[in-house]
Legacy VTK file of the C-alpha trace (Angstrom):
# vtk DataFile Version 3.0
C-alpha trace
ASCII
DATASET POLYDATA
POINTS 79 float
84.504 78.122 181.141
82.997 75.928 184.000
83.539 76.088 187.622
87.470 75.647 188.522
88.713 73.134 190.922
89.187 74.880 194.874
92.114 72.535 194.887
95.591 74.212 195.410
97.292 75.337 192.286
100.669 73.461 191.359
103.119 74.045 189.241
103.586 71.937 185.698
106.062 72.232 183.363
105.203 72.723 179.199
106.563 72.990 176.335
105.135 75.493 174.037
106.284 76.107 170.752
108.426 79.920 171.226
106.152 82.021 168.633
103.059 80.833 170.207
104.101 81.955 173.601
105.542 85.153 172.550
102.014 85.818 170.671
100.234 85.005 173.654
101.696 87.310 175.442
101.561 90.243 173.292
97.975 90.080 173.157
97.421 89.255 177.268
96.104 85.476 176.992
96.639 84.450 180.527
98.792 80.965 180.129
97.859 79.052 183.266
93.647 79.736 182.422
94.155 79.360 179.166
95.841 75.882 180.138
93.497 75.242 182.469
90.447 75.817 180.442
91.371 73.659 177.532
92.465 70.990 179.759
89.346 70.722 181.530
87.246 70.863 178.369
89.749 67.784 176.594
89.050 66.129 180.631
85.442 66.712 180.149
85.256 65.110 176.350
87.026 61.778 177.528
84.971 61.201 180.344
82.470 61.664 177.965
83.633 59.572 175.695
84.732 56.732 178.468
80.920 56.749 180.014
79.574 56.255 176.270
81.947 53.234 176.096
81.251 51.832 179.146
77.491 52.047 178.889
77.515 51.532 174.703
75.460 47.819 175.071
72.421 50.111 177.293
72.174 52.872 175.040
72.082 50.480 172.172
69.997 48.109 173.898
67.450 51.510 174.576
67.511 52.798 170.895
66.564 49.274 169.715
63.916 49.113 172.265
62.524 52.834 170.560
62.603 51.886 167.149
60.718 48.748 167.965
58.016 50.113 170.069
58.067 54.268 169.588
58.897 56.815 172.341
56.944 56.516 175.640
53.641 58.870 175.456
54.906 59.596 171.689
50.990 59.142 171.310
50.283 62.916 173.281
53.042 64.446 171.850
51.879 67.785 169.958
55.104 68.211 167.982
LINES 1 80
79 0 1 2 3 4 5 6 7 8 9 10 11 12 13 14 15 16 17 18 19 20 21 22 23 24 25 26 27 28 29 30 31 32 33 34 35 36 37 38 39 40 41 42 43 44 45 46 47 48 49 50 51 52 53 54 55 56 57 58 59 60 61 62 63 64 65 66 67 68 69 70 71 72 73 74 75 76 77 78
């Protein structure tokens, strides 16, 4: 996945369905790695959503500018 944080590991208690846990163990899923990878993905998406919300006004303003004036340098594009 992405680079893992280098901070020390800390024990965390999670509740997981017995069936899901049994199957994960059977096929050799590293539970700690899977949880950390999934949590990193959730954090990345939440941060992105927060950034979009915080910058919504600027994004909308920029998009309106592009609609009115076109993209900077657009007349030179060959694609």
